[in-house]
N, C-alpha and C positions, 0 to 999 in steps of 0.2 A: 503494500499500499504506499508507502513509504516514497518508493520509486515512481508514483502517479503524480501530477500534478492536482491540486486542490480542486474542487466542483463545486462552484457557488450558482446553486439554484434551485427555486421555491419548488414544492412537494405539494402535487395538488392537497387537497383535505379527503382524508378517508371514508368512503362510503359504505351504507350497507345496501345491498341490493334485493332486489323482490326474494330471490330463497332467502336470504339472509334474515330478512324481516317475517319470512312466514316460520321460519326456525327461531327466530327469538320472539315470535307470538308464544308459538304451541311449545316452548321449553328453554325460558332464557338461561338455565344452567348450559346447555349445549355451546353455547357462545360467551356466556360472564359466568366463568367458575366461579367466582366468589358469591352469585347468587345463590349455588345452592354448597357452600361448604359448611358444616358447623362448625363454628368460630371455638366454641365452646370445647368442642373432642379431644379429647388426650392423644397426641400422635401415637401413633403404635408403637409398637419397640420394635426394635433395628431386627431385622432378619437376615439371616447369612446368605448369600446367594448360593445355591446350588440347586440338584435336581431336588427337590422337595416339594409334599404339599403343602407346607407354611409358605416358601419361596412363591410357589405358583399363585396362593391367594393373595399373596401382597403385589404381584405383577396384576393379577386380573381387577385389582382396584385401581392400581395406578394407571393401569393401561385403558380401563374405562369398562372394562369387560362388564362388571359388576352395576354401570349408570345403564347403559343400553338393555340388558337383559336381566339386569334384576338382581338385588342382592342374592336371592336364593339361585342366580342363572337359570329362570324355570319360563325368560323371556315373556311375550306378551305385549310388550310395552310398546303403545304409538309412538314413534318419537320420529321427529324432522316435519320435512314438509307435505303437506298434503299429499299421500298415495305412495307414500313411504311404509314399505310392509313392515308389520310387528315383529320385533324382536323374536328370534329362534329359543326353541327351549335348549340350552346347552347340556342339561343334567342327563343321567340316566335313563330317563323315562324321553326325551326327545327325540328328532331325526338323527341326531348325531350320535347316537348312543352304540351304531356299528361301526363307526368311523375306527380308522386306526391312525395311529399316533401320525403317522406320512400324510394322510389324507387329511386329519387336523392342520398339520403343517403347511400343505398345501393350500389349504382353504385359508388359513389366517396371515398367511403370506405371499401367495400367490392368486390368492381371489376366486379361487375356482374347486367346486365341488365336485369329492369323486366320481359322479355320473356326468361330469364336464362342463356342468351350468355353471356361469357367473355369481359369483355375490353383488347384491345391491354395492354400489361403492359409495354407500352412506354408512357399511362396515368399514373402519379404519385400516384394512389389510395393507395400504400400502405402509401404511406407519409401522407397519409389523413385520417388515419384508427383512429389518435390520437383527431381528431379534435371534440370537441364540441358539443353538439347537437345544441346551438345556433350559431355556427359558421358554422358549416352545413347550418342550416338555414338563418343566414344571407345571405349568399352566393345564396342559392335557391332565396331567396326575390330578391337581386341584379339579377340574371339572369332575373327571371319573370318579372323585370321593363324594362330589353334590349328590344326593337321591331325591 
């Protein structure tokens, strides 16, 4: 950066488009995280990274899995713009119950279900493509531990 000359220009004001307004109206927490944070809640204990259910639970919380699929991961929540499908049940009673870990990894990191259909882009799988195999595995193990 220091090798480039400084740039002095005004940036346009940030605006929210129609999709952003729809999401904001439906669920402000998806855009303004501070709107849904329990500021009185005690922070969770530090979790050691590794292939454990505890680390999977930690990752599922910070990655937003429990926000969209619910605290019990049972899904059914209608979030996002109108027409966005309800969130999927991730537990052993849902459609993912028969998925292998490799299929789960392909879905959350590649946006493709085992049968080859694409996952709605509202699911932030592009953000998860940089997770390590242990991180994806820990989330998979945590989901499998839910009933």
